[in-house]
N, CA, C and O atoms as a GROMACS GRO file, in nm:
protein
  568
    1MET      N    1   4.421   1.016  12.745
    1MET     CA    2   4.359   0.937  12.640
    1MET      C    3   4.302   1.032  12.532
    1MET      O    4   4.241   1.133  12.565
    2ILE      N    5   4.323   0.998  12.409
    2ILE     CA    6   4.279   1.080  12.296
    2ILE      C    7   4.134   1.045  12.263
    2ILE      O    8   4.097   0.927  12.256
    3SER      N    9   4.051   1.148  12.244
    3SER     CA   10   3.911   1.124  12.209
    3SER      C   11   3.901   1.062  12.070
    3SER      O   12   3.994   1.070  11.990
    4GLN      N   13   3.788   1.000  12.044
    4GLN     CA   14   3.767   0.928  11.918
    4GLN      C   15   3.776   1.021  11.797
    4GLN      O   16   3.835   0.984  11.696
    5HIS      N   17   3.718   1.140  11.805
    5HIS     CA   18   3.721   1.228  11.688
    5HIS      C   19   3.861   1.284  11.662
    5HIS      O   20   3.897   1.309  11.546
    6ILE      N   21   3.940   1.303  11.766
    6ILE     CA   22   4.079   1.346  11.745
    6ILE      C   23   4.160   1.232  11.685
    6ILE      O   24   4.243   1.254  11.597
    7GLN      N   25   4.136   1.111  11.731
    7GLN     CA   26   4.207   0.996  11.675
    7GLN      C   27   4.176   0.978  11.527
    7GLN      O   28   4.264   0.943  11.449
    8ARG      N   29   4.050   1.003  11.487
    8ARG     CA   30   4.013   0.995  11.345
    8ARG      C   31   4.094   1.096  11.263
    8ARG      O   32   4.142   1.065  11.154
    9VAL      N   33   4.108   1.217  11.317
    9VAL     CA   34   4.185   1.321  11.247
    9VAL      C   35   4.331   1.277  11.235
    9VAL      O   36   4.390   1.286  11.127
   10ILE      N   37   4.389   1.230  11.344
   10ILE     CA   38   4.528   1.183  11.342
   10ILE      C   39   4.546   1.073  11.239
   10ILE      O   40   4.639   1.076  11.159
   11ASP      N   41   4.456   0.975  11.241
   11ASP     CA   42   4.465   0.863  11.146
   11ASP      C   43   4.461   0.912  11.001
   11ASP      O   44   4.538   0.865  10.918
   12GLN      N   45   4.370   1.006  10.972
   12GLN     CA   46   4.359   1.057  10.835
   12GLN      C   47   4.485   1.133  10.793
   12GLN      O   48   4.531   1.119  10.680
   13PHE      N   49   4.540   1.214  10.882
   13PHE     CA   50   4.661   1.288  10.847
   13PHE      C   51   4.780   1.194  10.829
   13PHE      O   52   4.860   1.213  10.737
   14GLU      N   53   4.793   1.095  10.914
   14GLU     CA   54   4.910   1.007  10.904
   14GLU      C   55   4.903   0.912  10.785
   14GLU      O   56   5.007   0.863  10.741
   15LYS      N   57   4.786   0.886  10.733
   15LYS     CA   58   4.776   0.799  10.615
   15LYS      C   59   4.734   0.875  10.490
   15LYS      O   60   4.689   0.815  10.392
   16LEU      N   61   4.747   1.006  10.492
   16LEU     CA   62   4.702   1.090  10.382
   16LEU      C   63   4.772   1.052  10.252
   16LEU      O   64   4.894   1.035  10.246
   17SER      N   65   4.691   1.039  10.148
   17SER     CA   66   4.739   1.010  10.013
   17SER      C   67   4.644   1.080   9.916
   17SER      O   68   4.538   1.127   9.958
   18PRO      N   69   4.679   1.087   9.790
   18PRO     CA   70   4.586   1.149   9.694
   18PRO      C   71   4.448   1.082   9.696
   18PRO      O   72   4.347   1.147   9.672
   19ASN      N   73   4.445   0.952   9.725
   19ASN     CA   74   4.318   0.879   9.727
   19ASN      C   75   4.238   0.897   9.855
   19ASN      O   76   4.121   0.861   9.859
   20SER      N   77   4.299   0.952   9.960
   20SER     CA   78   4.228   0.964  10.088
   20SER      C   79   4.194   1.110  10.122
   20SER      O   80   4.145   1.138  10.232
   21ILE      N   81   4.219   1.202  10.031
   21ILE     CA   82   4.191   1.343  10.059
   21ILE      C   83   4.044   1.366  10.089
   21ILE      O   84   4.011   1.441  10.181
   22ASP      N   85   3.954   1.302  10.014
   22ASP     CA   86   3.811   1.320  10.039
   22ASP      C   87   3.772   1.273  10.179
   22ASP      O   88   3.687   1.335  10.244
   23ALA      N   89   3.832   1.166  10.227
   23ALA     CA   90   3.803   1.117  10.363
   23ALA      C   91   3.850   1.218  10.467
   23ALA      O   92   3.784   1.238  10.568
   24LEU      N   93   3.964   1.283  10.442
   24LEU     CA   94   4.011   1.387  10.534
   24LEU      C   95   3.917   1.507  10.531
   24LEU      O   96   3.877   1.556  10.636
   25VAL      N   97   3.883   1.553  10.413
   25VAL     CA   98   3.796   1.670  10.399
   25VAL      C   99   3.660   1.645  10.463
   25VAL      O  100   3.597   1.739  10.512
   26ALA      N  101   3.613   1.522  10.464
   26ALA     CA  102   3.484   1.488  10.527
   26ALA      C  103   3.486   1.513  10.678
   26ALA      O  104   3.380   1.518  10.741
   27LEU      N  105   3.604   1.527  10.738
   27LEU     CA  106   3.615   1.555  10.881
   27LEU      C  107   3.596   1.704  10.912
   27LEU      O  108   3.592   1.742  11.029
   28TYR      N  109   3.585   1.787  10.809
   28TYR     CA  110   3.567   1.931  10.824
   28TYR      C  111   3.420   1.968  10.803
   28TYR      O  112   3.350   1.905  10.724
   29SER      N  113   3.374   2.071  10.874
   29SER     CA  114   3.240   2.123  10.846
   29SER      C  115   3.242   2.187  10.708
   29SER      O  116   3.348   2.224  10.658
   30LYS      N  117   3.126   2.199  10.646
   30LYS     CA  118   3.120   2.251  10.508
   30LYS      C  119   3.177   2.391  10.495
   30LYS      O  120   3.229   2.427  10.389
   31ASP      N  121   3.169   2.472  10.601
   31ASP     CA  122   3.221   2.609  10.595
   31ASP      C  123   3.346   2.626  10.681
   31ASP      O  124   3.373   2.736  10.730
   32ALA      N  125   3.421   2.519  10.699
   32ALA     CA  126   3.542   2.523  10.783
   32ALA      C  127   3.642   2.626  10.732
   32ALA      O  128   3.653   2.649  10.611
   33PHE      N  129   3.713   2.687  10.825
   33PHE     CA  130   3.818   2.784  10.797
   33PHE      C  131   3.953   2.714  10.809
   33PHE      O  132   3.976   2.640  10.905
   34PHE      N  133   4.042   2.737  10.712
   34PHE     CA  134   4.176   2.678  10.710
   34PHE      C  135   4.276   2.790  10.685
   34PHE      O  136   4.260   2.871  10.594
   35LYS      N  137   4.381   2.793  10.769
   35LYS     CA  138   4.487   2.893  10.750
   35LYS      C  139   4.622   2.830  10.781
   35LYS      O  140   4.638   2.761  10.881
   36ASP      N  141   4.718   2.857  10.693
   36ASP     CA  142   4.858   2.821  10.716
   36ASP      C  143   4.942   2.938  10.665
   36ASP      O  144   4.886   3.038  10.621
   37PRO      N  145   5.075   2.929  10.668
   37PRO     CA  146   5.155   3.043  10.623
   37PRO      C  147   5.132   3.085  10.478
   37PRO      O  148   5.170   3.196  10.440
   38PHE      N  149   5.071   3.000  10.395
   38PHE     CA  150   5.053   3.031  10.254
   38PHE      C  151   4.908   3.045  10.211
   38PHE      O  152   4.881   3.100  10.104
   39ASN      N  153   4.815   2.996  10.290
   39ASN     CA  154   4.675   2.988  10.249
   39ASN      C  155   4.582   3.039  10.358
   39ASN      O  156   4.612   3.030  10.477
   40GLU      N  157   4.471   3.093  10.316
   40GLU     CA  158   4.361   3.126  10.407
   40GLU      C  159   4.234   3.106  10.327
   40GLU      O  160   4.199   3.187  10.242
   41VAL      N  161   4.164   2.996  10.355
   41VAL     CA  162   4.049   2.957  10.274
   41VAL      C  163   3.934   2.910  10.364
   41VAL      O  164   3.949   2.890  10.484
   42LYS      N  165   3.820   2.895  10.299
   42LYS     CA  166   3.701   2.847  10.368
   42LYS      C  167   3.630   2.746  10.278
   42LYS      O  168   3.621   2.767  10.157
   43GLY      N  169   3.581   2.638  10.336
   43GLY     CA  170   3.499   2.543  10.263
   43GLY      C  171   3.573   2.421  10.211
   43GLY      O  172   3.694   2.422  10.192
   44HIS      N  173   3.494   2.316  10.189
   44HIS     CA  174   3.548   2.187  10.146
   44HIS      C  175   3.631   2.196  10.018
   44HIS      O  176   3.742   2.142  10.012
   45ALA      N  177   3.579   2.263   9.916
   45ALA     CA  178   3.649   2.265   9.787
   45ALA      C  179   3.787   2.329   9.800
   45ALA      O  180   3.884   2.280   9.743
   46ASN      N  181   3.796   2.437   9.875
   46ASN     CA  182   3.924   2.505   9.892
   46ASN      C  183   4.021   2.425   9.978
   46ASN      O  184   4.141   2.423   9.950
   47ILE      N  185   3.971   2.360  10.081
   47ILE     CA  186   4.057   2.277  10.166
   47ILE      C  187   4.106   2.156  10.085
   47ILE      O  188   4.223   2.120  10.093
   48ARG      N  189   4.017   2.095  10.008
   48ARG     CA  190   4.057   1.983   9.922
   48ARG      C  191   4.167   2.027   9.826
   48ARG      O  192   4.264   1.954   9.805
   49HIS      N  193   4.154   2.147   9.769
   49HIS     CA  194   4.254   2.198   9.676
   49HIS      C  195   4.393   2.210   9.742
   49HIS      O  196   4.494   2.176   9.681
   50ILE      N  197   4.397   2.257   9.865
   50ILE     CA  198   4.526   2.272   9.935
   50ILE      C  199   4.596   2.137   9.946
   50ILE      O  200   4.715   2.126   9.916
   51PHE      N  201   4.523   2.035   9.990
   51PHE     CA  202   4.586   1.904  10.007
   51PHE      C  203   4.617   1.838   9.872
   51PHE      O  204   4.718   1.769   9.860
   52THR      N  205   4.534   1.856   9.773
   52THR     CA  206   4.562   1.803   9.639
   52THR      C  207   4.686   1.869   9.582
   52THR      O  208   4.773   1.802   9.525
   53HIS      N  209   4.695   2.000   9.596
   53HIS     CA  210   4.809   2.076   9.546
   53HIS      C  211   4.940   2.032   9.612
   53HIS      O  212   5.045   2.027   9.548
   54MET      N  213   4.932   1.998   9.740
   54MET     CA  214   5.050   1.953   9.814
   54MET      C  215   5.116   1.834   9.742
   54MET      O  216   5.238   1.826   9.733
   55PHE      N  217   5.034   1.742   9.693
   55PHE     CA  218   5.089   1.623   9.627
   55PHE      C  219   5.149   1.653   9.491
   55PHE      O  220   5.226   1.572   9.439
   56THR      N  221   5.117   1.767   9.431
   56THR     CA  222   5.179   1.804   9.303
   56THR      C  223   5.308   1.882   9.324
   56THR      O  224   5.391   1.890   9.233
   57GLN      N  225   5.326   1.942   9.442
   57GLN     CA  226   5.440   2.028   9.468
   57GLN      C  227   5.562   1.956   9.522
   57GLN      O  228   5.676   1.996   9.497
   58VAL      N  229   5.540   1.848   9.598
   58VAL     CA  230   5.651   1.776   9.661
   58VAL      C  231   5.631   1.626   9.643
   58VAL      O  232   5.521   1.580   9.613
   59ASN      N  233   5.738   1.551   9.662
   59ASN     CA  234   5.733   1.406   9.654
   59ASN      C  235   5.708   1.346   9.792
   59ASN      O  236   5.762   1.395   9.892
   60ASN      N  237   5.629   1.241   9.798
   60ASN     CA  238   5.607   1.160   9.918
   60ASN      C  239   5.575   1.240  10.045
   60ASN      O  240   5.635   1.216  10.149
   61PRO      N  241   5.482   1.334  10.037
   61PRO     CA  242   5.450   1.410  10.159
   61PRO      C  243   5.375   1.323  10.259
   61PRO      O  244   5.284   1.249  10.222
   62HIS      N  245   5.414   1.333  10.385
   62HIS     CA  246   5.337   1.266  10.490
   62HIS      C  247   5.359   1.333  10.624
   62HIS      O  248   5.462   1.396  10.649
   63PHE      N  249   5.259   1.319  10.709
   63PHE     CA  250   5.262   1.377  10.842
   63PHE      C  251   5.286   1.269  10.946
   63PHE      O  252   5.237   1.157  10.934
   64VAL      N  253   5.363   1.305  11.048
   64VAL     CA  254   5.380   1.221  11.166
   64VAL      C  255   5.335   1.306  11.284
   64VAL      O  256   5.394   1.410  11.313
   65ILE      N  257   5.231   1.262  11.351
   65ILE     CA  258   5.180   1.334  11.467
   65ILE      C  259   5.264   1.293  11.587
   65ILE      O  260   5.268   1.175  11.623
   66LYS      N  261   5.330   1.390  11.648
   66LYS     CA  262   5.422   1.362  11.758
   66LYS      C  263   5.356   1.374  11.895
   66LYS      O  264   5.395   1.306  11.990
   67ASN      N  265   5.255   1.461  11.905
   67ASN     CA  266   5.190   1.483  12.034
   67ASN      C  267   5.056   1.551  12.010
   67ASN      O  268   5.034   1.611  11.905
   68THR      N  269   4.968   1.541  12.108
   68THR     CA  270   4.839   1.608  12.100
   68THR      C  271   4.804   1.671  12.234
   68THR      O  272   4.844   1.621  12.340
   69LEU      N  273   4.731   1.778  12.227
   69LEU     CA  274   4.674   1.842  12.345
   69LEU      C  275   4.526   1.860  12.313
   69LEU      O  276   4.491   1.902  12.203
   70GLU      N  277   4.441   1.830  12.408
   70GLU     CA  278   4.298   1.838  12.383
   70GLU      C  279   4.230   1.905  12.501
   70GLU      O  280   4.260   1.877  12.617
   71ASN      N  281   4.136   1.995  12.469
   71ASN     CA  282   4.063   2.065  12.573
   71ASN      C  283   3.923   2.095  12.521
   71ASN      O  284   3.903   2.194  12.449
   72GLY      N  285   3.828   2.013  12.555
   72GLY     CA  286   3.690   2.032  12.511
   72GLY      C  287   3.678   2.030  12.360
   72GLY      O  288   3.707   1.928  12.298
   73SER      N  289   3.635   2.141  12.302
   73SER     CA  290   3.614   2.146  12.157
   73SER      C  291   3.739   2.192  12.081
   73SER      O  292   3.731   2.225  11.963
   74HIS      N  293   3.854   2.193  12.148
   74HIS     CA  294   3.979   2.237  12.085
   74HIS      C  295   4.085   2.128  12.096
   74HIS      O  296   4.087   2.050  12.191
   75ALA      N  297   4.173   2.126  11.997
   75ALA     CA  298   4.285   2.032  12.000
   75ALA      C  299   4.405   2.095  11.931
   75ALA      O  300   4.390   2.176  11.839
   76CYS      N  301   4.522   2.056  11.975
   76CYS     CA  302   4.647   2.096  11.913
   76CYS      C  303   4.723   1.970  11.876
   76CYS      O  304   4.748   1.884  11.961
   77LEU      N  305   4.761   1.959  11.749
   77LEU     CA  306   4.841   1.846  11.702
   77LEU      C  307   4.982   1.896  11.674
   77LEU      O  308   5.000   1.988  11.594
   78ILE      N  309   5.080   1.837  11.737
   78ILE     CA  310   5.220   1.869  11.713
   78ILE      C  311   5.269   1.768  11.608
   78ILE      O  312   5.254   1.647  11.627
   79TRP      N  313   5.326   1.817  11.499
   79TRP     CA  314   5.356   1.727  11.388
   79TRP      C  315   5.491   1.755  11.323
   79TRP      O  316   5.555   1.859  11.343
   80GLU      N  317   5.530   1.657  11.243
   80GLU     CA  318   5.639   1.672  11.148
   80GLU      C  319   5.582   1.641  11.011
   80GLU      O  320   5.512   1.541  10.992
   81PHE      N  321   5.612   1.727  10.915
   81PHE     CA  322   5.572   1.707  10.777
   81PHE      C  323   5.699   1.669  10.702
   81PHE      O  324   5.793   1.748  10.694
   82ILE      N  325   5.702   1.549  10.648
   82ILE     CA  326   5.821   1.495  10.582
   82ILE      C  327   5.792   1.482  10.433
   82ILE      O  328   5.685   1.436  10.394
   83PHE      N  329   5.887   1.525  10.350
   83PHE     CA  330   5.868   1.524  10.206
   83PHE      C  331   6.004   1.534  10.138
   83PHE      O  332   6.106   1.553  10.204
   84GLN      N  333   6.005   1.521  10.006
   84GLN     CA  334   6.124   1.546   9.926
   84GLN      C  335   6.090   1.652   9.823
   84GLN      O  336   5.981   1.651   9.765
   85LEU      N  337   6.183   1.744   9.801
   85LEU     CA  338   6.165   1.843   9.695
   85LEU      C  339   6.174   1.773   9.561
   85LEU      O  340   6.245   1.674   9.548
   86LYS      N  341   6.103   1.823   9.462
   86LYS     CA  342   6.104   1.762   9.327
   86LYS      C  343   6.246   1.760   9.268
   86LYS      O  344   6.282   1.666   9.197
   87LYS      N  345   6.325   1.865   9.297
   87LYS     CA  346   6.459   1.875   9.238
   87LYS      C  347   6.563   1.793   9.314
   87LYS      O  348   6.672   1.771   9.262
   88SER      N  349   6.533   1.747   9.434
   88SER     CA  350   6.627   1.663   9.509
   88SER      C  351   6.550   1.555   9.585
   88SER      O  352   6.540   1.559   9.708
   89PRO      N  353   6.494   1.460   9.510
   89PRO     CA  354   6.407   1.358   9.571
   89PRO      C  355   6.480   1.261   9.664
   89PRO      O  356   6.414   1.184   9.735
   90GLU      N  357   6.610   1.264   9.666
   90GLU     CA  358   6.684   1.172   9.751
   90GLU      C  359   6.699   1.223   9.895
   90GLU      O  360   6.743   1.149   9.982
   91ILE      N  361   6.664   1.348   9.920
   91ILE     CA  362   6.684   1.408  10.052
   91ILE      C  363   6.550   1.437  10.119
   91ILE      O  364   6.468   1.512  10.066
   92ASN      N  365   6.529   1.377  10.236
   92ASN     CA  366   6.408   1.407  10.313
   92ASN      C  367   6.417   1.547  10.372
   92ASN      O  368   6.519   1.586  10.428
   93GLN      N  369   6.310   1.622  10.359
   93GLN     CA  370   6.296   1.752  10.423
   93GLN      C  371   6.194   1.737  10.536
   93GLN      O  372   6.102   1.656  10.525
   94VAL      N  373   6.209   1.813  10.642
   94VAL     CA  374   6.117   1.805  10.754
   94VAL      C  375   6.076   1.945  10.796
   94VAL      O  376   6.160   2.033  10.816
   95ILE      N  377   5.947   1.965  10.807
   95ILE     CA  378   5.893   2.088  10.863
   95ILE      C  379   5.824   2.049  10.994
   95ILE      O  380   5.743   1.957  10.997
   96ARG      N  381   5.858   2.119  11.101
   96ARG     CA  382   5.797   2.093  11.231
   96ARG      C  383   5.700   2.205  11.263
   96ARG      O  384   5.730   2.323  11.248
   97GLY      N  385   5.582   2.166  11.308
   97GLY     CA  386   5.482   2.266  11.340
   97GLY      C  387   5.370   2.210  11.423
   97GLY      O  388   5.378   2.099  11.476
   98CYS      N  389   5.263   2.288  11.432
   98CYS     CA  390   5.146   2.241  11.505
   98CYS      C  391   5.020   2.294  11.438
   98CYS      O  392   5.023   2.394  11.366
   99THR      N  393   4.912   2.226  11.464
   99THR     CA  394   4.782   2.264  11.412
   99THR      C  395   4.687   2.284  11.528
   99THR      O  396   4.674   2.197  11.614
  100TRP      N  397   4.620   2.398  11.530
  100TRP     CA  398   4.515   2.427  11.628
  100TRP      C  399   4.382   2.403  11.558
  100TRP      O  400   4.355   2.460  11.453
  101MET      N  401   4.299   2.317  11.618
  101MET     CA  402   4.169   2.285  11.559
  101MET      C  403   4.058   2.312  11.658
  101MET      O  404   4.072   2.293  11.778
  102THR      N  405   3.946   2.358  11.602
  102THR     CA  406   3.824   2.375  11.679
  102THR      C  407   3.719   2.284  11.616
  102THR      O  408   3.710   2.273  11.494
  103PHE      N  409   3.640   2.219  11.700
  103PHE     CA  410   3.538   2.123  11.656
  103PHE      C  411   3.399   2.172  11.695
  103PHE      O  412   3.382   2.237  11.798
  104ASN      N  413   3.301   2.140  11.612
  104ASN     CA  414   3.163   2.172  11.646
  104ASN      C  415   3.100   2.055  11.722
  104ASN      O  416   3.166   1.957  11.754
  105GLU      N  417   2.970   2.068  11.751
  105GLU     CA  418   2.900   1.964  11.829
  105GLU      C  419   2.889   1.831  11.756
  105GLU      O  420   2.864   1.728  11.819
  106GLU      N  421   2.907   1.831  11.624
  106GLU     CA  422   2.908   1.705  11.547
  106GLU      C  423   3.050   1.647  11.534
  106GLU      O  424   3.071   1.552  11.460
  107ALA      N  425   3.145   1.705  11.607
  107ALA     CA  426   3.285   1.662  11.606
  107ALA      C  427   3.351   1.684  11.470
  107ALA      O  428   3.444   1.612  11.433
  108LEU      N  429   3.303   1.783  11.395
  108LEU     CA  430   3.365   1.822  11.269
  108LEU      C  431   3.455   1.943  11.292
  108LEU      O  432   3.426   2.027  11.378
  109ILE      N  433   3.562   1.951  11.218
  109ILE     CA  434   3.658   2.061  11.231
  109ILE      C  435   3.595   2.188  11.172
  109ILE      O  436   3.552   2.189  11.056
  110THR      N  437   3.589   2.293  11.251
  110THR     CA  438   3.538   2.422  11.202
  110THR      C  439   3.651   2.522  11.178
  110THR      O  440   3.636   2.614  11.098
  111GLU      N  441   3.762   2.503  11.246
  111GLU     CA  442   3.879   2.589  11.228
  111GLU      C  443   4.005   2.504  11.233
  111GLU      O  444   4.021   2.419  11.321
  112HIS      N  445   4.094   2.528  11.138
  112HIS     CA  446   4.222   2.457  11.128
  112HIS      C  447   4.327   2.564  11.100
  112HIS      O  448   4.326   2.627  10.994
  113ARG      N  449   4.416   2.585  11.197
  113ARG     CA  450   4.523   2.684  11.180
  113ARG      C  451   4.657   2.615  11.201
  113ARG      O  452   4.683   2.558  11.307
  114ASP      N  453   4.741   2.621  11.098
  114ASP     CA  454   4.875   2.564  11.107
  114ASP      C  455   4.974   2.673  11.146
  114ASP      O  456   4.971   2.784  11.093
  115TYR      N  457   5.060   2.639  11.240
  115TYR     CA  458   5.165   2.731  11.285
  115TYR      C  459   5.300   2.664  11.263
  115TYR      O  460   5.328   2.558  11.319
  116TRP      N  461   5.381   2.727  11.180
  116TRP     CA  462   5.519   2.684  11.160
  116TRP      C  463   5.596   2.800  11.098
  116TRP      O  464   5.538   2.889  11.036
  117ASP      N  465   5.725   2.798  11.117
  117ASP     CA  466   5.811   2.907  11.072
  117ASP      C  467   5.855   2.881  10.928
  117ASP      O  468   5.946   2.802  10.904
  118ALA      N  469   5.789   2.947  10.834
  118ALA     CA  470   5.820   2.925  10.693
  118ALA      C  471   5.964   2.963  10.660
  118ALA      O  472   6.027   2.898  10.576
  119ALA      N  473   6.016   3.067  10.724
  119ALA     CA  474   6.153   3.109  10.696
  119ALA      C  475   6.252   3.000  10.736
  119ALA      O  476   6.337   2.961  10.656
  120GLU      N  477   6.242   2.953  10.859
  120GLU     CA  478   6.336   2.853  10.908
  120GLU      C  479   6.312   2.715  10.848
  120GLU      O  480   6.406   2.647  10.809
  121GLU      N  481   6.188   2.675  10.842
  121GLU     CA  482   6.155   2.538  10.803
  121GLU      C  483   6.153   2.514  10.652
  121GLU      O  484   6.167   2.401  10.607
  122LEU      N  485   6.138   2.621  10.574
  122LEU     CA  486   6.127   2.600  10.430
  122LEU      C  487   6.224   2.688  10.350
  122LEU      O  488   6.306   2.636  10.275
  123TYR      N  489   6.215   2.818  10.366
  123TYR     CA  490   6.295   2.909  10.283
  123TYR      C  491   6.444   2.887  10.299
  123TYR      O  492   6.518   2.897  10.201
  124GLU      N  493   6.491   2.857  10.420
  124GLU     CA  494   6.634   2.836  10.442
  124GLU      C  495   6.686   2.710  10.372
  124GLU      O  496   6.807   2.694  10.357
  125LYS      N  497   6.596   2.623  10.329
  125LYS     CA  498   6.637   2.499  10.263
  125LYS      C  499   6.643   2.511  10.111
  125LYS      O  500   6.690   2.420  10.043
  126ILE      N  501   6.596   2.624  10.059
  126ILE     CA  502   6.600   2.647   9.915
  126ILE      C  503   6.735   2.709   9.881
  126ILE      O  504   6.772   2.810   9.941
  127PRO      N  505   6.810   2.652   9.785
  127PRO     CA  506   6.950   2.691   9.763
  127PRO      C  507   6.980   2.841   9.765
  127PRO      O  508   7.047   2.884   9.859
  128VAL      N  509   6.937   2.920   9.673
  128VAL     CA  510   6.975   3.062   9.668
  128VAL      C  511   6.902   3.140   9.778
  128VAL      O  512   6.964   3.220   9.850
  129LEU      N  513   6.775   3.118   9.790
  129LEU     CA  514   6.696   3.188   9.891
  129LEU      C  515   6.743   3.153  10.032
  129LEU      O  516   6.742   3.238  10.121
  130GLY      N  517   6.785   3.028  10.052
  130GLY     CA  518   6.833   2.985  10.183
  130GLY      C  519   6.953   3.065  10.229
  130GLY      O  520   6.962   3.104  10.346
  131GLY      N  521   7.046   3.091  10.139
  131GLY     CA  522   7.163   3.171  10.174
  131GLY      C  523   7.123   3.312  10.218
  131GLY      O  524   7.176   3.365  10.315
  132LEU      N  525   7.031   3.370  10.145
  132LEU     CA  526   6.982   3.504  10.182
  132LEU      C  527   6.912   3.501  10.317
  132LEU      O  528   6.935   3.590  10.399
  133MET      N  529   6.829   3.402  10.342
  133MET     CA  530   6.756   3.393  10.469
  133MET      C  531   6.853   3.375  10.587
  133MET      O  532   6.835   3.436  10.692
  134ARG      N  533   6.956   3.292  10.570
  134ARG     CA  534   7.053   3.272  10.677
  134ARG      C  535   7.132   3.400  10.704
  134ARG      O  536   7.161   3.433  10.819
  135TRP      N  537   7.166   3.474  10.596
  135TRP     CA  538   7.236   3.601  10.612
  135TRP      C  539   7.150   3.702  10.686
  135TRP      O  540   7.198   3.771  10.776
  136LEU      N  541   7.023   3.711  10.649
  136LEU     CA  542   6.930   3.803  10.717
  136LEU      C  543   6.914   3.766  10.864
  136LEU      O  544   6.909   3.853  10.951
  137LYS      N  545   6.905   3.640  10.892
  137LYS     CA  546   6.891   3.593  11.032
  137LYS      C  547   7.015   3.631  11.112
  137LYS      O  548   7.005   3.678  11.226
  138LYS      N  549   7.132   3.612  11.052
  138LYS     CA  550   7.257   3.645  11.120
  138LYS      C  551   7.264   3.795  11.145
  138LYS      O  552   7.304   3.838  11.253
  139ARG      N  553   7.225   3.876  11.046
  139ARG     CA  554   7.228   4.022  11.061
  139ARG      C  555   7.131   4.068  11.172
  139ARG      O  556   7.160   4.162  11.245
  140ALA      N  557   7.019   4.003  11.182
  140ALA     CA  558   6.919   4.040  11.283
  140ALA      C  559   6.972   4.014  11.424
  140ALA      O  560   6.932   4.082  11.518
  141ARG      N  561   7.060   3.915  11.441
  141ARG     CA  562   7.116   3.883  11.572
  141ARG      C  563   7.228   3.976  11.613
  141ARG      O  564   7.261   3.984  11.731
  142GLU      N  565   7.287   4.048  11.518
  142GLU     CA  566   7.402   4.135  11.548
  142GLU      C  567   7.361   4.261  11.617
  142GLU      O  568   7.446   4.345  11.648
   0.00000   0.00000   0.00000
């Protein structure tokens, strides 16, 4: 069974929109740490900026939480991030990853770390860069 504070996080991520970013950010402590393959920030304003920026970079971004693991003040969310690139809005892109979260005694997120393979999940899907990434991957296996 998923605890109430983890369910709140899941609900906010799965219904995330430009209008609900503040509700998501309210689940973080004021000095929360956030890290993903592109960002490493601290605090509400910086975390808000990451999610706001996401909506300007891609079309229709949304998260689907596939599984959760919970252990005391820690949780892991296994997710799919689905979106369309601005240049090809007809094709859904999917990034698969997980988020490790730590919660304080008020059930607020103090640490949020996203783990996903930027090379495989993103760079390989970009036309020119994708060809280079696939070639490098093939060379590394030889």
